[in-house]
C-alpha positions in Angstrom: 70.0 80.4 103.2 69.9 83.6 100.7 72.4 86.2 101.6 73.3 89.4 100.1 76.5 91.5 101.2 76.6 95.3 100.3 80.3 96.5 99.7 82.7 93.9 98.1 85.6 95.3 99.7 88.2 93.7 102.0 85.4 92.8 104.8 82.5 92.2 102.3 84.5 89.9 99.9 86.1 87.8 102.8 82.3 87.3 104.7 80.7 86.5 101.4 83.2 84.2 100.2 83.1 82.6 103.6 79.4 82.5 104.2 79.1 80.6 100.7 81.6 78.0 101.8 79.3 77.4 104.9 76.8 76.3 102.0 74.7 79.7 101.7 73.7 81.1 98.6 75.4 84.5 98.5 75.4 87.7 96.2 78.3 90.5 96.7 76.8 93.7 95.6 79.3 96.3 94.5 78.3 99.5 92.6 81.6 99.4 90.3 80.5 97.3 87.3 84.0 97.0 86.0 85.1 95.5 89.5 82.2 93.1 89.5 83.0 91.9 86.4 86.5 91.1 87.6 85.3 89.4 90.7 83.1 87.4 88.7 86.0 86.2 86.8 87.7 85.3 90.2 90.1 88.1 90.1 90.8 89.3 93.7 91.6 92.7 94.0 93.5 92.5 97.3 96.1 90.3 98.9 94.6 87.7 101.3 95.8 84.4 101.8 93.5 81.8 100.4 90.9 83.9 99.4 91.2 83.6 95.4 91.0 79.8 95.9 87.7 80.0 98.3 86.1 82.5 95.7 86.8 80.5 92.6 85.6 77.1 94.2 82.6 78.6 95.5 81.7 80.6 92.1 82.1 77.2 90.5 79.9 75.6 93.2 77.0 78.2 92.2 77.2 79.3 95.7 78.8 82.9 95.2 77.6 85.5 92.7 78.4 89.4 91.9 76.4 92.1 90.8 75.9 95.8 90.7 72.3 95.8 90.9 71.2 96.1 94.3 67.5 95.8 93.8 67.5 92.9 92.1 70.1 91.3 94.4 68.3 91.7 97.9 64.6 91.2 96.9 65.1 87.6 97.8 67.2 87.8 100.8 66.8 86.1 104.0 69.4 88.7 105.2 71.3 91.6 103.8 74.8 92.4 105.4 76.0 95.8 105.3 79.9 95.9 105.0 80.6 99.3 103.7 83.7 101.6 104.7 83.2 103.9 107.9 86.2 106.1 107.6 87.6 108.5 110.2 86.5 112.2 110.9 88.9 114.8 111.7 87.6 114.3 115.6 88.4 110.7 115.6 84.5 109.8 115.2 83.6 107.8 112.1 81.7 108.4 109.0 78.4 106.6 108.8 77.5 108.0 105.6 78.1 104.9 103.2 76.4 102.9 105.9 73.1 105.0 106.0 73.2 105.3 102.4 73.2 101.5 102.0 70.3 101.3 104.5 68.4 103.8 102.5 69.1 101.9 99.3 67.9 98.5 100.5 65.0 100.1 102.5 62.3 99.5 99.9 63.2 96.5 98.1 63.7 94.0 100.7 61.2 91.4 101.4 59.2 91.2 104.8 60.9 89.7 107.5 64.3 90.4 106.0 67.0 91.0 108.6 69.5 93.7 108.0 73.0 92.9 109.4 75.7 95.5 110.1 79.0 94.0 109.2 80.7 97.3 109.4 82.5 98.3 112.3 80.2 101.4 114.0 79.8 103.0 116.9 77.3 102.1 119.7 73.6 103.4 118.8 74.3 103.0 114.8 71.9 100.1 114.4 69.1 102.0 116.5 69.6 104.6 114.0 69.6 102.7 110.9 66.2 101.1 112.1 64.3 104.4 111.8 66.1 105.3 108.6 65.0 102.1 106.9 61.5 102.2 108.7 61.2 105.9 107.5 61.9 105.1 104.0 59.8 101.8 104.1 56.8 102.7 105.7 56.9 99.8 107.6 58.6 97.8 110.6 58.5 94.5 109.0 62.1 93.9 108.8 64.5 93.4 111.9 68.2 94.6 112.3 71.1 93.5 114.1 74.9 93.7 114.7 77.4 91.1 113.6 80.9 92.6 114.2 83.7 91.2 112.3 87.1 90.0 113.9 89.2 89.3 110.8 93.0 89.8 111.1 94.8 90.6 107.6 96.5 88.1 106.5 94.5 85.5 108.2 91.0 86.3 107.5 89.9 83.1 106.1 90.6 81.2 108.8 89.7 83.7 111.3 86.3 83.5 109.9 85.9 79.6 109.3 87.8 78.9 112.3 86.8 81.6 114.7 87.3 81.8 118.6 83.8 83.2 118.8 80.9 84.6 116.8 79.2 87.7 118.1 75.6 89.0 117.1 73.2 91.2 118.7 69.6 92.3 118.2 66.9 93.5 120.1 64.4 91.2 118.0 64.3 87.5 118.6 63.4 87.2 114.9 66.7 88.3 113.5 68.7 86.3 116.5 67.0 83.1 115.1 68.1 83.8 111.3 71.8 84.8 112.4 71.8 81.5 114.5 70.7 79.7 111.3 73.6 81.2 109.5 76.3 80.5 111.7 74.7 76.9 112.6 77.5 75.2 110.5 80.1 76.9 112.7 78.2 76.1 116.2 78.0 72.6 114.9 81.8 72.4 114.8 81.9 73.8 118.6 82.3 77.3 117.8 81.1 79.8 120.6 78.0 81.6 119.2 77.3 84.8 121.6 73.9 86.2 121.2 73.3 89.8 122.9 72.0 93.2 122.0 72.8 95.6 119.2 74.3 97.9 121.7 76.5 95.4 123.3 77.5 94.0 119.9 78.6 97.2 119.0 80.4 98.0 122.2 82.4 94.4 122.2 84.0 95.3 118.5 85.4 98.4 119.8 86.4 97.2 123.4 88.1 94.1 122.1 90.2 96.2 119.5 90.9 98.9 122.1 91.9 96.4 124.5 94.5 94.4 122.3 95.6 97.7 121.3 96.5 98.6 124.8 98.2 95.5 125.1 100.4 96.6 122.0 101.1 100.2 123.6 101.7 98.9 127.3 104.9 96.2 125.5 106.1 98.9 123.6 106.4 101.4 126.7 108.1 98.2 128.4 110.5 98.2 125.5 111.2 101.8 126.1 112.3 101.1 129.7 114.4 97.8 128.6 116.4 99.9 126.5 117.1 102.4 129.2 117.9 100.0 131.8 119.8 96.9 129.7 116.6 94.9 129.9 115.5 92.3 127.1 111.7 92.9 126.1 111.3 89.5 124.7 112.3 87.7 127.9 110.0 90.2 130.0 107.1 89.6 127.6 107.6 85.8 127.6 107.7 85.9 131.5 104.3 87.8 131.9 102.5 86.2 128.9 102.8 82.9 131.2 100.4 84.3 133.3 97.4 83.0 132.0 95.3 86.1 133.1 97.4 88.0 130.6 98.5 85.5 127.8 101.1 86.1 125.2 99.1 87.3 122.2 99.7 91.1 121.2 103.0 91.2 123.5 105.6 91.7 120.5 107.1 95.1 120.8 107.5 96.9 117.6 107.1 100.1 115.7 103.5 100.6 116.6 100.1 99.3 115.6 98.6 100.5 112.0 96.2 98.8 109.7 92.6 99.7 108.9 91.4 98.6 112.3 93.3 99.6 115.6 94.0 103.3 114.7 90.7 103.8 113.5 88.7 102.0 116.3 90.7 103.3 118.8 90.1 106.9 117.8 86.2 106.3 117.5 86.3 104.5 120.6 87.8 107.5 122.4 85.3 110.0 120.5 82.3 107.9 121.7 83.6 108.2 125.4 84.0 112.0 125.0 80.7 112.2 123.2 78.7 110.3 126.0 80.9 112.0 128.8 82.6 108.7 129.7 86.1 109.5 128.9 88.4 106.6 128.0 91.7 108.3 129.3 94.1 105.3 128.9 92.8 105.0 125.2 93.4 108.6 124.8 97.1 108.5 126.0 97.4 105.1 123.9 96.5 106.9 120.8 99.2 109.6 121.5 101.7 107.2 122.2 101.3 105.2 119.2 101.0 108.3 116.9 104.6 109.6 118.6 106.3 106.4 118.1 107.2 106.5 114.4 109.0 109.9 115.2 110.7 108.3 118.4 112.0 105.5 116.0 113.2 107.6 113.4 115.2 109.6 115.7 117.0 106.5 116.9 118.2 105.9 113.6 119.3 109.6 113.0 121.2 109.6 116.5 123.1 106.8 115.2 124.1 108.1 112.0 124.9 111.6 113.7 126.2 114.3 111.3 126.0 112.0 108.5 122.5 111.8 108.3 121.7 114.7 105.8 122.7 112.9 102.6 122.5 109.0 104.0 120.8 106.4 101.8 118.5 104.3 104.0 116.7 101.1 102.8 113.5 100.5 104.5 112.4 96.7 104.3 108.7 96.6 104.7 106.1 98.8 103.9 102.5 97.0 104.7 101.5 97.5 108.3 101.9 93.9 108.8 102.9 90.7 107.1 101.1 88.8 104.4 98.9 91.8 103.3 99.5 94.7 101.0 97.6 97.0 103.2 99.7 100.2 103.9 96.8 102.2 105.8 98.3 103.7 108.9 101.6 101.6 108.3 104.5 102.5 110.5 106.7 103.1 107.2 104.4 105.7 105.9 104.8 108.0 108.9 108.7 107.1 109.9 109.9 107.6 106.3 108.9 111.2 106.2 110.9 111.8 109.3 113.9 110.6 107.6 113.6 112.6 104.5 112.9 115.6 106.3 116.5 115.2 107.9 117.9 114.8 104.4 118.0 111.0 104.1 117.5 109.2 100.5 115.0 106.3 100.8 115.2 102.7 99.0 112.4 100.7 99.9 111.3 97.1 99.5 108.1 95.0 100.1 106.8 91.8 98.7 103.5 92.9 98.2 103.0 96.4 99.2 105.4 98.8 96.9 102.3 99.4 94.5 100.0 101.0 97.4 102.9 102.7 99.0 103.9 104.3 95.7 100.8 106.0 95.8 101.5 107.7 99.3 104.9 108.4 99.3 107.3 110.7 97.3 111.0 110.5 96.3 111.2 106.8 97.2 113.2 104.2 95.0 111.7 100.9 95.0 113.8 97.7 94.9 113.4 94.5 93.4 114.5 92.7 96.8 115.9 93.2 100.1 119.7 93.0 98.8 119.0 95.4 96.1 117.7 97.8 98.6 120.5 97.4 101.0 123.1 97.9 98.5 125.3 100.8 98.8 122.9 101.9 101.8 124.3 103.9 105.0 121.5 101.8 107.0 118.9 99.3 106.7 115.7 99.4 108.7 113.1 96.5 109.0 109.5 97.6 109.6 107.4 94.5 108.7 108.1 91.1 109.7 107.9 89.2 106.4 109.3 85.6 106.7 111.3 86.1 103.6 113.1 89.2 105.8 113.5 86.8 108.8 115.5 84.3 106.1 117.7 86.9 104.8 121.2 85.9 104.5 122.9 88.4 107.2 126.5 88.5 105.9 125.3 89.0 102.3 123.0 91.7 103.3 126.0 93.8 105.5 128.3 92.9 102.5 126.2 94.8 100.1 125.9 97.7 102.4 128.1 101.1 102.4 127.1 101.5 106.2 126.9 99.3 109.1 123.3 100.4 110.8 121.0 97.5 111.0 117.8 98.9 112.9 115.3 95.7 113.7 112.0 97.4 114.5 110.5 93.8 114.4 112.9 92.0 116.4 113.4 89.3 113.7 116.8 88.3 114.6 118.8 88.0 118.1 121.6 90.0 119.0 124.0 86.9 119.1 123.1 86.7 115.3 125.4 89.7 115.0 128.4 88.2 116.7 130.3 87.7 113.3 129.0 90.7 111.7 130.4 94.2 111.5 127.3 96.1 112.2 125.5 98.4 114.7 122.4 96.3 115.7 119.4 98.5 116.7 116.3 96.3 117.9 113.2 97.0 120.1 113.5 96.9 124.0 117.1 95.4 123.7 120.4 97.5 124.0 122.1 98.7 121.1 125.0 96.6 120.1 128.2 98.3 118.2 130.7 96.0 116.6 134.0 97.4 115.8 136.3 95.1 113.7 134.1 92.0 114.8 134.4 92.9 118.6 130.8 93.2 120.0 130.1 96.2 122.6 126.8 96.6 124.3 126.1 100.4 124.1 125.0 102.6 127.0 121.4 103.2 127.1 120.8 106.4 125.3 118.8 109.1 126.4 115.3 109.1 125.1 115.5 112.7 123.7 118.2 113.1 121.1 120.0 116.0 120.4 119.4 115.9 116.8 115.5 117.1 116.3 113.9 117.0 113.1 110.6 118.8 113.7 107.7 119.3 116.3 104.8 117.4 116.8 104.1 113.8 116.1 103.9 111.5 113.2 100.5 109.9 111.7 99.7 106.3 113.7 
């Protein structure tokens, strides 16, 4: 089929390349001509494993194209996917202006019976509103509109699209559903579950799914807080409850809180939708508050260990991306935690395999380092905030040997307390007792009070 994608950002680019891989003729549209020229040359503007190879192979096969001309690029399309940004508003709701602009831009130039597919993450009722916008601009109702939410995880987006657990699309028009079934037939033929439903249901499925997964993260982080107070091990607790098939083990890794482009934005929008429709989402409201406060809490754990030496201390932060295998720093825990340390007088050195360039745009007074050992050199403490495999493989003895101090805060639980046996380090982790080492003798610290004496500021950090 002939498909057009409005928006060549993360979702649009991945969607376009993957749809081309399924055998469709795809044009990705971006208004930035310089960006389009780079895309035509196979240059990928984001870091996403496998995406570059997928793009170049489909460009070479004559299935994937890029254009800055909307009118000519959508004129022959059987379906036009809208995959533009939906940024957050101050009240947590989303800004639909880019989606609405895209709809108006294609209204008069799409062919009769074209299906307009909303791939952007949008609140319930958006498809209905866009149908009215396009009909008014077009002066006719000879098109269909559908919702086709994406479930792509940064770092595994290509495999998530080509080997998904499910495909969900919704429309109130059987004609649109028939087109989408044809688009995704290659996946259905491989045994992938394809769910067909209404516009409103598809819009709600996306937000409900992300909200539920975020709840699992928030829950296990609360359990981790309890484990730290009573001498438990959250890793063992998570493994035990994850064996229950009704719960499962996914999203039960305790850590510094969720970030990225989806969970923080989507939970806020879901809560805002509940307030707007007089159906408050109390669990989600509480979840958001806890996640936004977590970075301050973890910063205070470090400051409590440093005590009076915190002012003027040098801290190495390993990991600036919100998760491994991406250069995305949006809502990253590091961007919230680092300012708390700086307010307390700490100097920050940092490293990330992919995200330092992006982080530099958002952080001030940071020394960026060549590798983890360079960051740790002469530091009073090291904090791990992103679960990169290269950090898992670090030589801990070498790392400790480069440090001036002895504090290692492993906020991704990359190592076991037993890994610290022969190291003269104070080891903080998530949901496990703090271990102090004195001359090679390990001592498990008593649970610390949740509110530390040293308070660096009132309020909470960004999520």
